[in-house]
N, C-alpha and C positions, 0 to 999 in steps of 0.2 A: 210368243214368250215375252213376258214383261220382266226385265231384270230387276225392276224396283220391288218386285214381290219377294226377292230373296236377299239374305244377308249372309256374308261369310261367317263361318263358325270354325272353331279350332284355332286357338291362338297360342303363342309361345308361353303366355302366362299360365297355361294349363299344365305345364310340365316344367321340370327343372332342366338345366343344361345336361346333367349327367344321368338323370333318371327318366323312367317312362311316364306316360300319362295315365289315363283311366284304364281299369282292368277289363279285359274282354268277358263277356257273359258266358254262362254255361252252354248256350246255344252255339256260340262261335267255337268253343272248345269241341263240341260234338261234331260240328261241320268239319273242322280240321282233322279230327280223329277218323272221320269216315274216308278220308283220302288215303290213309295208310302211312307207311314209313316215310319220313322226310329227313332231309339233311339240315334244314333250317326253317325257321318260322318268323315272320314279321307281321304284326297286326297294327293297323292304325284305326283310331276311332274318330270320325269327323276330322280326319287329317292329322291328328295328333298321335305320335308314336306311342303304342301301348305295350308291345311285346317284341323283344328281339331274342332269339335263341338259335344256336347253331350246334349241330352235332358233328360238324366237320372241323378239322384243324384250321387255325388262322392262316396257315400257309397255303390252304386250298380255297377257302371261302371267307369273304369279308362281308358283313351285313351291318347296316346301321344308317344313321343320318348322314346325308351327303355334306351337310354343313360342317361336320366335324372333320372332314378331309381337307387337307391343304389345297388340293386341286379341285375341290368341290365346285367352286364357282365356274371353272372352265368346263367341267363335265356337264353341267346343266346346259342344255341346248347344243351339245356337241353333235347330236344326231339329228334332232328336229331343228334345223337352222332357219326355216322359213316361218318365223314367229309372227303371228298376226291374230287378231280377234281373240278367241277364247284361249289360245296358247298364251297370250300376254296376260290374260286374267289369271291363268294358272300360275304363271311366274310371279305375279303380284301377290297371290293369296295362298300359295302352297306353304303350309306351316312346317312340315317335316318331310322334305323330299328324301327319298330313300335311295341307297346305293346297294346293289348286289354285285359283288366283284368276284369273278371266278378266275383263279390264278392260271397263268399259262401252264399247259401240259397237265392240268388237274383233270381227273376223272371222278365225277361225283355221281354215284349210282342213284340215290334217292333225290327227289326234287326239292327245291326250295319253295315254300308256300308263303304267299303274300296275300293278306286279307285286308281290304279297305272297307270298314264298317261305316255305314251311313245311318244315323239315328237322330231322332228329334221330333218335335210336335208339328213340323212343317215350316217351310219358309227358309230352311237352311241351304247354304251353298257350300259345297265341299270340293276341294281341289287336290286329289291325290296325284303324286308325282313319283315315278319310279325310273331309275336308271339301272340297266342290267348290262354288264360287260362280261363277255366270254373271252378269256385270254387265248392267246395263240395255242392251237392244238388241244384245247380243252374240250370236255364233254360234260354237259350238265342239262338239267331241266328246271323250269320255273313255272309255277302255277300262280296266276294273279286273279283274285276274286274281288269283285266290287258288289257288295251285298247290302241291301236294306234290311236291317235286323228286324224291323217291324212288319215287313211284307210277307216273310215266310215262304217265298217261292222256292228257295234252296235250303234254308236251314231246317225246314220242317219235313224234308223228304225222308221216307222211311229208310231204314237200313236194308241191306240186300236180303236179310233173312225175313223181312216182313212181306206180306203178300200184296198189300195195296195201300195207297196213300190216303190221307184223309179227304182229299178232294180230287175229283176226276178232271177238273178243268185247270187246276193250278192257279186259280184266281186269288188275288191278294186283296186285303181291305183297302178301300179308297179313302182319300182325304188327306194323306200325308205327302204334300208336294215338296220336293227337293230339287235342287240343281246340282248335278254332279259333273265335274269337268276333269276326267282323268287324262294324264299324259304319261305314256310309257316309251322310253327310248332303249332300243336294243342295239348293242354294238357287238358284232360277231367277228372276231379277229381271224386272221389267216388260219386255215385248216381246222378251225373250231367247229363244233356242232352244238347248237342250242335248240332245245325243244321248249316251246313256250305255249302255254294254254291260258287263255283269258276267259273268264265267265262273268257275265253281267246279269245280276239278279236283283233288280230294283223294283220299287213299288209302282203301281199302275198310274200314278199321278206325277212321277218323277221325270224331269228332263235330264237327258244325258248327252253330252257332246265330248266324245272320247277321241283321242289321237294316239295311234301306235306307229312309231317310226323306227326303221331299222337300217343299218348299214352292214353289208356282208362282204368280207374280205376274200382273198384268193383261196380257192379250194375249200371255202367255208360253207356251212349249210345251216339254214334257219328253217325249222319246222314249226309253223305257227297255226294254232287252232283257236277260233273265237266262237263263243256261244252267247247268244242274246236271248234272254228269257223275259225280261220285264221292261219297264219304262213306259211313259206316255209317248214322248218323242225321244227316240234313242238313236243317236248317230255314232257310227264308228268309222273313222278314217284310218286306213292302213296304207302306209307308204313303205316300200321296200326298195332300197337302193343297192344294186349289185355292183360294187365298186372294184372287186378284184377278179382276176382271170379265173374262170371255172367256178365261180361262186354259184350257189343254188338257194332258192327260196321256195318252200312249199307252203302255200297259204290256203287254209281251210276255214270255213265258218258254217255254223248251223243256227237257224233261228226259226221261231214260231211266233206269229202275231195273233193276238186275240183281242176281243172287245173292240176298242177304237184306237189301238196302238198304231204308231207310225215308226217303222224301223228303217233306218237310212244307212246304207253302206257305200263307202267311197274308197276305191283302191287305186294305187299306182305301183306298177311293176316297172322299175326304172333300170334299164340295162345300160351300164356305162363302160363295161369291160368286155373283152372278147370271150367267147365260149361260155357265157353265163346262161343259167337255166332258171326259169320261174314257172311254177305250175300252180294255178289258182282254181279252187273249186268252192263256190258258195252255194248252199242249198237251204231253202226255206219254204215255209208254208204260212199262209194267211187265212184266218177264219173270221167269222162275225163281220165286223166293219173295219177290220184292220187294213193297213196299207204298208207295203214294203217298196223300197227303191234301191236298186243296185246300179251304181255308175262306176265303171272301171276303165283304166287306161293302161295299155302296154306301150311303153316308150323305149325305143332302141336308138341309142345315141350313135353319132358317127364314131367309128372305130370299134364298135361292139360287134365285130363280125362273128358269124357262126353262133349267135345267140339263139336260144330256143325258148319260146314263151307260149304258154297256154293259159287261157282265161275262160272259165265256164261258170255259168250261173243258171241254176234250175229252181223253179218256183211252182208250188202247188197252190191253187186258189180253191178253197174249200167251201166258200159260201158266196152267194150272188152279191152281197154287200162288200166283200173283200176285194182288194185290188193289188196287183204287183206290177212294177215297172222295172225293166232291165235295159241298161244302156252300156254295152261294151264298146270300147274304142281302141284303135291302133294308131300309133304315131311312129313311123319307121323312117329312120334317116340313114340306113345302111343297107347294102346288098349282102347276099350270102347269109341270110338269116331264115329262121323257121318260126312263124308266129301263127297262132290260131285263136279265134274267140267265138263264142256261141252262147246262146241263152234259150231257155224255154220257159213259157208261162202258160199254165193251163189247169183245168180241173182234174179231178181224179179220173183215171182211165176207166171208161164205161165198160170195156171188155173185161177188165180185171174185176170190177164190181159185179158184173153179171156172173162171172165164173164163181165167185164166192157165194153170191145169193142163190145160185142154182144148186148149191150144196147145203142149203138150209141155214145160212148165216144171215142174221138180221142186217138190214141196210146200214144202220149206224155202226154196227160192229165191223162190217166189211170195210167201211171207209177208214176206220181207225187202223185196221190191219194193213191196209194199203199205205197209209201215211207212215206207219211204223216201218214198213219195208222200204219206203222212200228214204228214210233217215238211217237205216241200218248200215249201209255201206260207209257213209261218211262218219258215223259214230265210231266205227271200227278203225278209223284213221286218226283218232286222237293220239298224239305222239307220246303221251305219258300214260302208261298203263294204269296207274293208280286212280286216274280220273275217269276212265272209260265207263265204269259202272255208275258213278255219280252223274255224269253227263247223260248217259243212256236213260237213267231213271228220271232225270229232270225233263228230258224231251218226251218220254212216255207219259209223264204226269201232265204235261201241257196238252198232249193230244188225247188224253183219256184212255190210252191203251191199257192201263192197269185194270180197267173195268172189263176188259175182254175175257 
């Protein structure tokens, strides 16, 4: 990657202090509508705030620019404290950092939807920044989508009533190179439950370097699900710090690599308090000449007795030119803990393929059915029900299952 090929876009001059920036297109409205009922909507276009709308009362939910908060400067970097490299670039060039503040004891049934739109002729660098705070004993869900409006990987998916997508491979037009550096900070206070779904749907020539950091309080639960669909080189680093007694993090991800994509996942399950639980499951498939890398670390600090940590990574390699690497790690500094890690990398099971082919199913169709079954279980674990069908259709489109 050559940073000189990119220039930051989205500046404060594109909007007024009190008003929004450019208006979202009909394609974005259609994407948001496909998710279903929502309690709030925030849209940025190339980093500039375009839409803010809330259906919940101000005493339950606060949305908007973090710079308009008196404590905004202190909130930025309150979760992701190890700022270096691309995090510093994000801090320097983020135009409209967002705040989603869920009040203590609030229960918000429908999710908040955040859409970061990337658009342009190529060469743009965009730096989305989102801070999400779930107050004490609150219950809420947030969906964050980073989408290249010109790529069409997600915005052109059919509705659930349509029988098949326009493309069986989910390929997007090439030639629109962007740099996208999203940073999301999740603060889950004591006894709160936050469900968070992130979807990356960028063009095939886009570089992404994303960071998701979370802190989890006593008795709190974070349910996180990440989906990676696009990008040329797409990295997602996920750090989860369990700071309070009996805190829980459930981390899930699904990804499919095609063409010459490089998908890079790095995770940290950091246990700092007693009786904390973390459960990670990342599942992906690579086809054509794509490459995936998973590198994860479970760290149990001194004093974090009776911690329970699991880390699992499963990978399907669908073509001889594709490759998947998996590097799980443990760093245990305490006794009386339960930790496990494991990974698998391999092709489609030949016994399963033979079983389907022996019943008259064509080889290509048999492989697609096996891949669909591989993803079915994790797709059902998406913590926000309104996104399950959208994510399921997106994964099916990338594998060509709709043609079956």
